[in-house]
C-alpha positions as CSV (number, residue, x, y, z in Angstrom):
1,M,159.2,113.0,174.4
2,S,162.3,115.1,174.2
3,G,165.6,114.8,172.5
4,A,168.9,116.5,171.9
5,G,167.4,118.3,168.9
6,H,164.3,118.3,166.8
7,G,166.2,116.9,163.8
8,G,168.1,114.4,166.0
9,L,164.9,113.2,167.6
10,S,163.3,112.7,164.1
11,R,166.2,110.6,162.9
12,Q,166.1,108.6,166.1
13,L,162.4,107.9,165.7
14,L,162.9,106.9,162.1
15,R,165.6,104.5,163.2
16,M,163.3,103.1,165.9
17,G,160.7,102.4,163.3
18,R,163.3,100.8,161.0
19,D,164.5,98.5,163.8
20,A,160.9,97.7,164.7
21,G,160.3,96.7,161.1
22,R,163.1,94.2,161.4
23,R,162.5,92.7,164.9
24,A,158.8,93.1,165.6
25,E,156.4,90.1,165.6
26,S,155.4,89.3,162.0
27,A,158.0,91.9,160.9
28,G,159.2,89.8,157.9
29,T,155.6,89.1,156.8
30,R,154.6,92.7,156.9
31,A,157.8,93.9,155.1
32,A,157.3,91.4,152.3
33,A,153.6,92.3,152.1
34,L,154.4,96.0,151.9
35,A,157.0,95.5,149.2
36,L,154.6,93.2,147.2
37,S,151.7,95.6,147.6
38,A,153.7,98.7,146.7
39,F,155.0,96.8,143.6
40,A,151.5,95.8,142.6
41,V,150.0,99.2,143.0
42,A,152.9,100.9,141.1
43,V,152.6,98.4,138.3
44,C,148.8,99.0,138.0
45,L,149.3,102.8,138.0
46,G,152.1,102.4,135.4
47,L,149.8,100.3,133.3
48,L,147.3,103.1,133.3
49,A,150.1,105.4,132.0
50,M,151.1,102.8,129.4
51,V,147.5,102.4,128.2
52,H,147.2,106.2,127.8
53,A,150.6,106.3,125.9
54,S,149.4,103.6,123.6
55,Y,146.1,105.3,122.8
56,V,147.9,108.7,122.2
57,G,150.5,107.1,119.9
58,K,147.9,105.2,118.0
59,E,145.7,108.3,117.4
60,L,148.7,110.3,116.2
61,R,149.8,107.7,113.7
62,R,146.2,107.2,112.5
63,E,145.9,110.9,111.8
64,A,149.3,110.9,110.0
65,R,148.3,108.1,107.6
66,T,144.7,109.3,106.9
67,P,144.5,110.5,103.3
68,V,143.6,114.0,102.1
69,G,141.1,113.9,99.3
70,Q,141.5,115.8,96.0
71,T,139.5,119.0,95.6
72,E,139.1,121.6,92.9
73,R,142.0,123.6,94.4
74,T,144.3,120.6,94.4
75,R,143.3,119.0,91.1
76,D,146.8,119.8,89.6
77,S,148.7,118.5,92.6
78,R,150.4,115.2,92.8
79,A,147.9,112.4,93.3
80,T,147.5,108.8,94.2
81,S,144.6,106.4,93.4
82,W,143.3,104.9,96.6
83,L,140.9,102.2,97.6
84,V,140.6,100.5,101.0
85,G,139.6,96.8,101.0
86,S,139.8,94.0,103.5
87,D,140.9,90.5,104.0
88,A,141.1,88.0,106.8
89,L,143.2,85.0,107.9
90,A,141.4,81.8,108.9
91,G,139.3,82.5,112.0
92,K,140.8,85.9,112.6
93,R,139.5,89.5,112.4
94,L,139.4,91.5,109.3
95,F,142.4,93.7,108.3
96,S,142.8,96.4,105.7
97,V,144.2,95.8,102.2
98,V,144.8,99.1,100.5
99,F,145.0,99.2,96.7
100,M,147.0,102.2,95.5
101,A,148.6,103.4,92.3
102,P,150.4,106.6,91.3
103,Q,148.6,109.1,89.1
104,T,151.6,111.4,88.9
105,P,155.4,110.8,89.0
106,D,155.6,112.3,92.5
107,A,152.5,110.6,93.8
108,P,152.4,110.7,97.7
109,L,153.0,107.5,99.7
110,P,151.4,106.7,103.1
111,P,153.7,106.8,106.2
112,G,155.7,103.6,106.6
113,V,156.0,102.9,102.9
114,E,159.4,104.1,101.7
115,R,159.1,103.7,97.9
116,W,156.4,102.8,95.4
117,P,156.0,99.1,94.8
118,G,156.0,98.0,91.2
119,P,152.8,96.8,89.4
120,G,151.8,93.5,90.9
121,E,153.8,94.1,94.1
122,A,152.8,94.6,97.7
123,V,154.1,96.0,101.0
124,L,153.0,94.1,104.1
125,S,153.3,94.8,107.8
126,P,155.7,92.6,109.8
127,G,152.9,91.4,112.0
128,L,150.8,90.3,109.0
129,L,153.8,88.5,107.5
130,R,154.3,86.5,110.8
131,A,150.7,85.7,111.4
132,G,149.9,84.7,107.8
133,A,153.1,82.7,107.1
134,A,151.2,79.4,107.2
135,E,148.7,80.7,104.6
136,G,151.5,82.0,102.3
137,I,150.5,85.6,102.9
138,A,153.8,86.9,101.5
139,G,152.7,86.0,97.9
140,R,149.0,86.4,98.2
141,Y,148.8,89.9,96.8
142,G,151.7,89.7,94.4
143,K,155.5,89.9,94.8
144,L,156.6,91.1,98.2
145,A,158.3,94.5,97.8
146,G,159.0,95.3,101.5
147,T,157.5,95.9,104.9
148,V,155.5,98.7,106.4
149,G,157.5,100.8,108.9
150,Q,156.3,101.2,112.4
151,E,155.6,104.9,111.9
152,G,152.8,103.8,109.6
153,L,151.2,101.2,111.9
154,D,148.8,101.5,114.8
155,D,151.0,99.3,116.8
156,P,153.9,97.0,115.9
157,G,151.7,94.0,115.6
158,E,149.0,95.5,113.3
159,W,148.0,93.6,110.2
160,L,148.1,95.9,107.1
161,A,148.8,95.5,103.4
162,Y,149.4,98.0,100.6
163,V,149.0,96.6,97.1
164,R,149.7,98.1,93.7
165,P,147.5,96.2,91.2
166,A,149.3,94.7,88.2
167,K,146.6,96.1,85.9
168,G,146.6,99.6,87.3
169,M,143.6,101.5,88.8
170,K,141.1,103.7,86.9
171,A,140.3,106.9,88.6
172,Q,136.6,106.3,88.9
173,A,134.3,105.2,91.8
174,P,134.8,103.5,94.1
175,V,138.5,104.5,93.6
176,E,139.4,107.8,95.2
177,T,142.1,110.3,94.4
178,V,144.2,111.5,97.4
179,V,146.8,114.3,97.4
180,G,148.6,113.6,100.7
181,F,148.4,112.2,104.1
182,G,148.0,113.7,107.6
183,P,146.8,117.0,108.9
184,G,149.7,118.9,107.3
185,A,148.5,118.0,103.8
186,G,145.0,119.4,104.2
187,T,141.5,118.3,105.4
188,L,141.5,114.6,106.4
189,A,139.1,112.3,104.5
190,E,137.8,110.2,107.5
191,G,136.2,107.5,105.3
192,L,139.5,106.7,103.5
193,Q,141.8,105.8,106.4
194,P,143.4,102.4,106.4
195,G,143.3,100.0,109.4
196,T,140.5,98.6,111.4
197,G,141.6,99.6,114.9
198,S,139.5,102.8,115.1
199,D,136.4,100.7,114.6
200,N,137.4,97.7,116.7
201,D,139.2,99.2,119.6
202,K,137.2,100.0,122.7
203,P,137.4,103.6,124.0
204,E,140.4,104.4,126.3
205,W,138.2,104.8,129.4
206,V,136.9,101.3,129.0
207,F,140.4,99.8,129.0
208,Q,141.4,102.0,131.9
209,G,138.3,100.9,133.8
210,L,139.3,97.3,133.2
211,V,142.8,97.9,134.7
212,V,141.3,99.8,137.7
213,G,138.5,97.3,138.4
214,L,140.4,94.0,137.9
215,L,143.9,95.0,138.9
216,L,144.2,98.2,140.8
217,V,141.3,97.6,143.3
218,P,142.7,94.1,144.3
219,S,146.2,95.7,144.6
220,L,144.8,98.4,146.9
221,V,143.2,95.7,149.0
222,L,146.6,94.0,149.2
223,L,148.2,97.3,150.3
224,F,145.6,97.8,153.1
225,T,146.0,94.2,154.2
226,A,149.8,94.7,154.3
227,L,149.5,97.8,156.4
228,H,147.2,96.1,158.9
229,A,149.5,93.0,159.3
230,G,151.0,92.8,162.7
231,A,148.6,95.5,164.0
232,H,148.5,93.9,167.5
233,G,152.2,94.5,168.1
234,R,152.0,98.1,166.8
235,D,149.1,98.8,169.0
236,R,151.1,97.9,172.1
237,R,154.0,99.9,170.8
238,G,151.7,102.9,170.2
239,A,150.3,102.6,173.7
240,L,153.9,102.6,175.1
241,V,154.8,105.7,173.0
242,D,151.6,107.5,174.3
243,A,152.4,106.5,177.9
244,L,155.9,108.1,177.5
245,G,154.4,111.3,176.4
246,G,154.8,110.8,172.6
247,R,152.9,112.9,170.2
248,R,151.1,112.0,167.0
249,R,154.1,113.3,165.1
250,D,156.4,110.9,167.0
251,R,154.2,107.9,166.2
252,A,154.0,109.0,162.6
253,L,157.8,109.1,162.3
254,I,158.1,105.6,163.8
255,A,155.4,104.3,161.3
256,V,157.3,105.9,158.4
257,G,160.6,104.4,159.5
258,E,159.0,101.0,159.7
259,A,157.4,101.1,156.3
260,V,159.8,103.2,154.2
261,R,162.3,100.5,153.2
262,P,159.9,97.8,151.9
263,V,157.6,100.4,150.3
264,T,160.5,102.1,148.5
265,A,161.9,98.8,147.3
266,G,158.6,97.6,146.0
267,A,157.7,100.9,144.3
268,L,161.1,101.2,142.6
269,A,161.0,97.6,141.5
270,S,158.1,98.5,139.2
271,L,160.5,100.5,137.0
272,L,162.3,97.2,136.3
273,F,158.9,95.8,135.1
274,F,158.4,98.7,132.6
275,A,162.0,99.3,131.6
276,P,162.1,96.6,128.9
277,A,159.0,98.1,127.2
278,A,160.9,101.4,126.7
279,F,163.7,99.8,124.7
280,A,161.9,96.9,122.9
281,D,158.5,96.0,121.6
282,I,157.0,93.5,124.0
283,R,154.4,90.9,123.1
284,V,151.9,90.5,125.9
285,P,151.4,86.8,126.7
286,Y,148.0,85.3,126.0
287,V,146.4,88.4,124.3
288,D,149.1,88.5,121.7
289,Y,149.3,92.3,121.7
290,V,152.6,94.0,120.9
291,T,153.4,97.2,122.8
292,S,155.2,100.1,121.1
293,S,158.5,101.1,122.7
294,A,158.4,104.4,120.8
295,D,155.1,105.2,122.5
296,V,156.5,104.4,125.9
297,R,159.5,106.6,125.4
298,R,157.5,109.5,123.9
299,H,154.3,109.4,125.9
300,G,154.9,107.1,128.9
301,W,157.0,109.5,131.0
302,P,154.3,109.5,133.8
303,V,155.6,105.9,134.6
304,L,158.7,107.6,136.1
305,L,156.5,109.5,138.6
306,V,154.5,106.4,139.7
307,P,157.1,105.1,142.3
308,V,157.2,108.5,144.0
309,V,153.4,108.7,144.1
310,V,153.1,105.2,145.5
311,M,155.7,105.7,148.1
312,L,154.1,108.9,149.4
313,A,150.6,107.4,149.3
314,A,151.7,104.2,151.0
315,L,153.6,106.0,153.8
316,A,150.7,108.4,154.3
317,L,148.4,105.4,154.7
318,A,150.8,103.8,157.1
319,V,150.7,106.9,159.3
320,I,146.9,107.0,159.1
321,S,146.6,103.3,159.9
322,D,148.8,103.7,162.9
323,Q,146.9,106.8,164.1
324,L,143.6,105.0,163.9
325,A,144.8,101.8,165.4
326,G,142.8,100.6,168.3
327,R,140.0,103.2,168.0
328,V,137.5,100.9,166.3
329,K,138.1,97.9,168.5
330,G,135.8,97.0,171.2
331,T,136.3,94.9,174.3
332,R,132.9,93.1,174.2
333,P,133.2,89.3,173.7
334,A,132.0,87.8,170.5
335,S,128.3,86.8,170.6
336,A,127.2,83.2,170.1
337,S,124.5,84.5,167.8
338,G,127.2,85.0,165.2
339,S,127.4,81.3,164.5
340,R,123.6,81.0,164.3
341,R,123.6,84.0,161.8
342,Q,126.1,82.2,159.6
343,R,124.1,79.0,159.6
344,C,121.0,81.0,158.6
345,L,122.8,82.7,155.7
346,A,124.2,79.3,154.6
347,L,120.7,77.9,154.4
348,L,119.7,80.8,152.2
349,S,122.7,80.3,149.8
350,A,121.0,77.5,147.8
351,P,117.7,79.5,147.1
352,A,119.9,82.5,146.2
353,I,121.8,80.4,143.7
354,L,118.6,79.1,142.2
355,L,117.2,82.6,142.0
356,A,120.3,84.0,140.2
357,S,120.6,81.1,137.7
358,R,117.0,80.1,137.0
359,G,114.9,83.0,138.2
360,P,115.3,85.2,135.1
361,E,113.6,82.4,133.1
362,L,110.4,83.2,135.0
363,A,110.4,86.7,133.4
364,G,110.2,85.5,129.8
365,D,112.7,85.7,127.0
366,S,112.5,89.3,126.2
367,S,111.3,90.8,129.5
368,Q,113.3,93.8,131.0
369,Y,112.9,92.1,134.4
370,R,115.4,89.4,133.5
371,T,118.3,91.6,134.3
372,W,116.8,92.9,137.6
373,I,116.0,89.3,138.8
374,S,119.5,88.2,137.9
375,W,121.2,91.0,139.7
376,A,119.0,90.6,142.8
377,G,119.9,86.9,142.8
378,L,123.6,87.7,142.5
379,A,123.5,90.1,145.4
380,L,122.0,87.4,147.6
381,V,124.6,84.9,146.4
382,V,127.4,87.3,147.3
383,L,125.9,87.7,150.8
384,T,125.2,84.1,151.5
385,L,127.7,81.9,149.7
386,P,130.7,82.8,152.0
387,A,128.5,81.7,154.9
388,G,127.7,78.5,153.1
389,V,131.4,77.8,152.6
390,A,132.1,78.6,156.2
391,V,129.5,76.3,157.5
392,V,130.8,73.5,155.3
393,V,134.3,74.2,156.5
394,A,133.1,74.3,160.1
395,G,131.4,70.9,159.6
396,L,134.7,69.5,158.3
397,G,136.4,71.1,161.2
398,G,134.2,69.2,163.6
399,S,135.0,65.9,161.9
400,L,138.7,66.9,162.0
401,E,138.5,67.7,165.7
402,R,137.0,64.3,166.5
403,T,139.5,62.5,164.3
404,G,142.4,64.3,165.9
405,R,141.1,63.5,169.4
406,R,140.6,59.9,168.5
407,R,144.0,59.4,166.9
408,G,146.0,61.8,169.0
409,W,146.8,64.3,166.2
410,A,147.4,67.5,168.0
411,G,147.5,69.7,164.9
412,A,144.2,68.3,163.5
413,L,142.6,68.6,167.0
414,I,143.6,72.3,167.3
415,A,142.8,73.3,163.7
416,G,139.4,71.4,163.8
417,R,138.4,73.1,167.1
418,R,139.3,76.5,165.9
419,I,137.5,76.4,162.5
420,S,134.4,74.7,163.9
421,R,134.1,77.2,166.8
422,D,134.7,80.4,164.7
423,P,133.0,80.3,161.3
424,A,133.0,84.1,161.2
425,A,136.8,84.0,160.7
426,T,136.3,81.6,157.8
427,V,133.7,84.0,156.3
428,R,136.1,86.8,156.4
429,L,138.7,84.6,154.8
430,V,136.6,83.3,151.9
431,T,134.4,86.3,151.1
432,G,136.9,88.0,148.9
433,V,137.7,84.9,146.9
434,T,134.1,84.0,146.2
435,V,133.1,87.5,145.3
436,A,136.1,88.0,143.1
437,L,135.4,84.8,141.1
438,I,131.7,85.6,140.8
439,V,132.4,89.0,139.5
440,F,135.1,87.6,137.1
441,M,132.6,85.1,135.7
442,Q,130.0,87.8,135.2
443,A,132.6,90.0,133.3
444,L,133.4,87.0,131.1
445,A,129.7,86.4,130.4
446,W,129.0,89.9,129.4
447,Q,132.0,89.9,127.2
448,A,130.9,86.7,125.6
449,M,127.4,88.1,125.0
450,F,128.8,91.2,123.2
451,G,131.2,89.1,121.2
452,T,128.6,86.7,120.1
453,Y,125.7,89.1,119.4
454,N,123.9,86.4,117.4
455,A,124.3,83.3,119.5
456,K,122.0,81.2,117.5
457,T,124.0,81.9,114.3
458,E,127.2,80.9,116.1
459,E,125.6,77.7,117.3
460,V,124.4,76.9,113.8
461,L,127.8,77.8,112.3
462,A,129.5,75.3,114.6
463,T,127.9,72.5,112.5
464,V,128.5,74.1,109.1
465,D,130.3,71.9,106.6
466,R,133.7,73.5,106.0
467,N,134.2,71.4,102.7
468,V,132.9,74.1,100.4
469,A,134.2,77.6,99.8
470,E,132.3,80.6,98.4
471,I,134.1,83.1,96.2
472,G,132.8,86.7,96.0
473,P,134.8,88.9,93.6
474,R,135.1,92.5,94.9
475,G,133.6,95.1,92.6
476,A,132.5,94.7,89.0
477,V,134.3,91.9,87.1
478,S,134.3,90.8,83.5
479,A,133.7,87.3,82.1
480,R,137.3,87.3,80.9
481,E,138.5,87.9,84.5
482,A,136.1,85.2,85.8
483,A,137.4,82.7,83.2
484,G,141.0,83.5,84.2
485,Y,140.1,82.8,87.8
486,L,138.4,79.5,87.0
487,G,141.3,78.5,85.0
488,S,143.7,79.1,87.9
489,L,141.9,77.0,90.5
490,P,144.2,74.5,92.3
491,A,144.2,70.9,91.1
492,G,141.2,68.9,92.2
493,H,139.1,72.0,92.8
494,V,135.9,72.3,90.7
495,P,133.5,75.2,90.5
496,V,129.7,75.5,90.5
497,V,127.4,78.5,90.2
498,L,124.1,78.9,92.1
499,T,121.5,81.2,90.6
500,P,118.5,82.1,92.8
501,P,115.0,82.2,91.5
502,A,113.7,85.4,90.0
503,A,111.4,85.9,93.0
504,A,111.9,84.4,96.5
505,G,110.3,81.0,96.6
506,D,109.1,81.2,93.0
507,G,110.8,78.9,90.5
508,P,113.9,76.7,90.7
509,V,117.3,77.4,92.1
510,T,119.7,76.7,89.2
511,I,123.1,75.1,89.8
512,S,125.6,75.1,86.9
513,G,128.8,73.2,86.6
514,G,130.9,70.6,84.8
515,C,130.2,67.0,85.1
516,V,133.1,66.4,87.6
517,A,131.6,69.1,90.0
518,L,128.0,67.9,89.6
519,R,128.9,64.3,90.2
520,A,131.0,65.3,93.2
521,L,127.8,66.9,94.6
522,R,125.8,63.7,93.9
523,L,123.8,65.5,91.1
524,P,123.0,64.2,87.6
525,C,125.0,65.4,84.6
526,S,122.8,65.3,81.5
527,P,122.8,67.3,78.3
528,T,119.4,68.9,79.2
529,P,118.5,70.6,82.5
530,A,117.4,68.1,85.2
531,R,115.0,68.6,88.1
532,V,116.2,67.5,91.6
533,D,113.8,67.6,94.5
534,V,116.0,66.1,97.2
535,V,119.6,67.1,97.8
536,Y,121.8,64.5,99.5
537,D,125.2,66.2,99.6
538,R,125.8,68.1,102.8
539,R,128.0,70.8,101.1
540,L,125.2,71.6,98.7
541,Q,122.6,71.7,101.5
542,E,124.7,74.3,103.3
543,L,125.0,76.5,100.2
544,L,121.3,76.4,99.5
545,S,120.5,77.2,103.1
546,W,122.7,80.3,103.3
547,D,122.8,81.7,99.8
548,T,119.4,81.4,98.1
549,Q,116.0,82.7,98.8
550,G,113.8,79.6,98.9
551,G,113.1,78.0,95.5
552,T,110.6,75.3,94.6
553,H,113.3,72.8,93.5
554,L,116.8,72.5,92.1
555,E,117.5,72.7,88.4
556,V,120.8,71.1,87.4
557,V,122.5,72.5,84.3
558,R,125.7,71.2,82.7
559,A,127.9,74.1,81.7
560,G,131.2,74.5,80.0
561,D,134.0,76.8,81.1
562,A,133.0,79.7,79.0
563,E,129.3,79.5,80.0
564,L,130.2,79.0,83.7
565,A,132.4,82.2,83.6
566,E,129.5,84.1,82.2
567,R,127.2,82.9,85.0
568,T,129.8,84.0,87.5
569,V,129.6,87.7,86.6
570,P,126.2,88.6,88.1
571,T,126.5,89.6,91.7
572,T,123.3,87.8,92.6
573,N,124.8,84.5,91.7
574,T,127.1,82.5,94.1
575,L,130.3,81.0,92.9
576,A,131.3,78.0,95.0
577,V,134.3,75.7,94.8
578,V,134.5,72.1,96.1
579,R,137.1,69.4,95.9
580,A,136.2,66.5,93.8
581,D,137.5,64.1,96.4
582,G,135.3,65.7,99.2
583,G,138.3,67.3,101.1
584,V,138.6,70.8,102.5
585,P,139.3,73.4,99.8
586,A,142.6,75.2,99.9
587,V,141.3,78.6,100.9
588,A,144.7,80.3,101.0
589,A,145.5,79.2,97.4
590,L,142.0,80.3,96.3
591,K,142.6,83.7,97.8
592,E,146.0,84.1,96.1
593,A,144.5,83.1,92.8
594,S,141.8,85.7,93.2
595,Y,144.3,88.5,93.5
596,R,146.0,87.4,90.3
597,A,142.7,87.2,88.3
598,Y,140.7,90.1,89.8
599,S,142.0,93.7,90.3
600,R,140.7,93.8,93.9
601,G,140.7,90.1,94.7
602,A,137.8,88.2,96.1
603,Q,136.3,87.1,99.4
604,V,136.8,83.4,100.0
605,R,134.9,82.0,102.9
606,F,132.8,79.1,104.2
607,P,129.0,79.4,104.1
608,G,127.7,81.9,106.7
609,E,131.2,82.8,107.9
610,E,130.7,86.5,107.3
611,W,128.1,86.5,110.2
612,L,130.9,85.9,112.7
613,A,133.3,88.6,111.4
614,A,131.7,91.4,113.5
615,G,132.1,89.4,116.8
616,I,135.8,88.4,116.3
617,P,137.2,91.7,117.7
618,D,135.2,91.4,120.9
619,R,136.2,87.8,121.2
620,D,139.9,88.7,120.9
621,Q,139.6,91.6,123.3
622,G,137.8,89.4,125.8
623,R,141.2,87.9,126.4
624,W,142.2,91.0,128.3
625,I,139.4,90.4,130.7
626,R,140.6,86.8,131.2
627,L,144.2,87.8,131.7
628,F,143.5,90.7,134.1
629,G,140.8,88.7,135.9
630,V,143.1,85.8,136.7
631,L,145.9,88.2,137.8
632,G,143.5,90.3,139.9
633,T,142.1,87.2,141.5
634,G,145.6,86.1,142.3
635,I,146.4,89.5,143.9
636,L,143.2,89.4,145.9
637,V,143.8,85.9,147.1
638,L,147.3,87.0,148.1
639,A,145.8,89.8,150.2
640,I,143.4,87.4,151.8
641,G,146.1,84.9,152.4
642,L,148.2,87.5,154.1
643,S,145.3,88.4,156.3
644,A,144.8,84.8,157.2
645,Q,148.5,84.4,157.9
646,A,148.6,87.4,160.2
647,E,145.6,86.0,162.2
648,F,147.3,82.6,162.3
649,L,150.6,84.1,163.5
650,R,148.8,86.0,166.3
651,R,148.0,82.6,167.7
652,G,151.5,81.2,167.0
653,R,152.9,82.1,170.4
654,A,149.8,80.5,172.1
655,L,150.5,77.3,170.2
656,A,154.2,77.4,170.9
657,P,154.0,75.3,174.1
658,L,152.5,72.4,172.0
659,T,155.9,71.9,170.4
660,V,157.1,70.5,173.7
661,L,154.1,68.2,174.0
662,T,154.0,67.1,170.4
663,G,157.8,66.9,169.9
664,G,158.0,69.1,166.7
665,H,156.5,71.8,164.6
666,R,154.1,69.6,162.6
667,V,151.2,71.1,164.5
668,F,151.8,74.4,162.8
669,R,151.8,72.9,159.3
670,T,148.6,71.0,160.0
671,S,146.9,74.1,161.5
672,A,148.0,76.3,158.6
673,A,146.7,73.7,156.1
674,W,143.3,73.5,157.6
675,G,143.0,77.1,158.7
676,I,144.3,78.8,155.5
677,V,144.6,76.3,152.6
678,A,141.5,74.3,153.0
679,P,138.9,77.2,153.2
680,L,140.5,79.0,150.3
681,A,140.6,75.9,148.1
682,L,136.9,75.2,148.9
683,A,136.1,78.8,148.2
684,A,137.8,78.6,144.8
685,L,135.9,75.6,143.8
686,A,132.6,77.0,145.0
687,G,133.2,80.4,143.5
688,C,134.0,79.0,140.1
689,V,131.1,76.6,139.9
690,V,128.5,79.0,141.3
691,G,130.0,81.9,139.3
692,A,129.7,80.0,136.1
693,W,126.2,78.8,136.8
694,T,124.9,82.3,137.8
695,A,126.5,83.7,134.7
696,R,124.1,81.7,132.5
697,P,121.2,84.3,132.5
698,V,123.5,86.9,131.0
699,A,123.4,85.0,127.8
700,R,120.7,86.0,125.4
701,P,117.6,83.7,125.1
702,G,118.6,80.6,123.0
703,M,122.3,81.0,123.8
704,T,124.1,78.4,125.8
705,Y,127.0,79.9,127.8
706,F,129.8,77.9,129.3
707,V,132.9,79.3,131.1
708,P,135.9,77.6,129.4
709,G,137.1,74.7,131.5
710,D,140.7,75.8,131.1
711,L,139.9,79.2,132.5
712,M,138.1,77.7,135.5
713,A,141.1,75.5,136.0
714,A,143.5,78.4,135.8
715,A,141.5,80.4,138.4
716,V,141.4,77.5,140.8
717,T,145.1,76.8,140.3
718,V,146.0,80.4,141.0
719,V,143.9,80.4,144.3
720,L,145.4,77.0,145.3
721,A,149.0,78.0,144.6
722,V,148.7,81.3,146.5
723,S,146.9,79.6,149.5
724,V,149.6,76.8,149.7
725,V,152.4,79.4,149.6
726,M,150.8,81.5,152.3
727,G,150.1,78.4,154.4
728,L,153.6,77.1,154.2
729,W,154.9,80.6,154.9
730,A,152.7,81.0,158.0
731,A,153.7,77.6,159.3
732,R,157.4,78.4,158.8
733,I,157.2,81.7,160.7
734,A,155.1,80.2,163.5
735,G,157.7,77.5,163.9
736,R,160.4,80.1,164.1
737,Q,158.4,81.9,166.8
738,A,158.0,78.6,168.7
739,R,161.8,78.0,168.7
740,G,162.2,81.2,170.5
741,W,159.7,80.3,173.2
742,C,161.0,79.5,176.7
743,P,158.7,77.6,179.1
């Protein structure tokens, strides 16, 4: 090729590519696919930058609020008494409650706290105030004196409380003396930092891997699919350019001109996605995490480079795809053995599913071979299940073909013949969906196992009676403080104290309380101790099973308020509170009363509840897997739908003459429904059911694992929605092609 000038020819070739991108066959589909894929890839890369910015910002703020302990050299410096405790909202993870008091007039304050609260006052984070509003968290630790500023929080949604006890704090263990906060004040005391994020958060590379595996990889698949859409027309165009003496550079410029507009639009649109996060704190739906706009502005600048990177990469891939077009395609007709191979694989799918789901049981509960058998079964399922779905769809296609022939339905006849004669095309269509759902269910199963490390305990706790509360004062307490707490119990709440035997299984378990409490627990109330061998009250059964070491029998002792307060002091005893009417204790009120009576408050929980605390962070973080998994599945299904649509449109012109015979474009809608929507819908159902079943062996022995029904419904709904949209889109474009056909 030659032109008036090198620059003029380049501009002309770019314009040719731009015009081809508007007028070529499937041009609109490819342009939309390129824009969507560029947007998806840019968003995923931007998320990686956002995750890094969040971790960097968190780490800097954690260092800034970490205390510096007092040493011999700083003994005469300003000082603050410091003690880190914890608390929890109902069914939620633990959060830090820091008790602090000034030792000197200029005592240092942690970042985010502007002034010293008065005795009996507290400063709470905004997130804690919102989350604990239903439990009256604002008054739990004393009078609310203000809120913690964002410079003192891990993230805007962190739960944190600073409390200045009304009775002051003695500078003796476990209370520590700190002289400042942050690296600028001296050597950090790592064991004294507030907040639980450093212990609960996964490493940054784990979260980045989650974004890459569940979002970026499907987005790249979508990009490659978009680049390949309409390849048949571009192959013919490339052959023409070659015949006219064009060089690779000429074809590259045409390919760039064709892709540059949609790619640029999609990549730049990603900035609109991230822009709000730079000016306001955004709450991520479903996971309830709040992003920090300050972190985005300070550390998220790589987001600005993402559109440029995506544009360059996408255009480079467009050129490479155009250069390689046609080189890997053969002219040999498809072999009939392909259908037989698909049927053989389909027959193997049932044994593969049984091996993946039940095979590990053959290795025993604790055998190391359980995992290997499970993974081998999963590999076979991934290889055979798409063929099984394809054979089922082919069988339905045969029935559809016969029905269409019998009733004169042209669309059903054509669609049925096509899907029954070409199961390999269906395999290509459904493989990505089934694999994505199986991998998604496996990720959920592993997350569930880590989050419920003691599954048997969780199963037992599901049946625990919630009508009794245990109260465990923090630190050493006096009988006077205990009496004050018992005297401040809400109306209708009565206490009892359990004393274990001196040696496990040797002697009685003693229960002390007033007559109202004892009778509420169906126990005798006599002036002298009474022996009880059979306990009938469910609440007392739970207390005995969780908080005592055996015992030969139960000894019931009537005790007045003063004696009961004395029995509360020993840490080996268990203070429990029940309602005389059998209702659920007011846990929030019991916690608030504990902070008024005890200097450090008390733990208030149901029997055995502490065993679940360690698994709550993993349970909450598992929502990220669910959110990203559903989004990634949707992106992958979109890519597969685009591929199916492109294949459908390649046959659109061949079907065009049927519009004359059938008198309309209904044939396209029927063909799209059976060729695109039906296989994807069946793959979604099969992938969810098989994925959930094959995820069972991931659970530890004795643990029953179920994928939440709402999650399965969400995954199926996403697949169905995308497949319906792609089917309607394909039918519409095919109809538009048919209108331009001239017999």
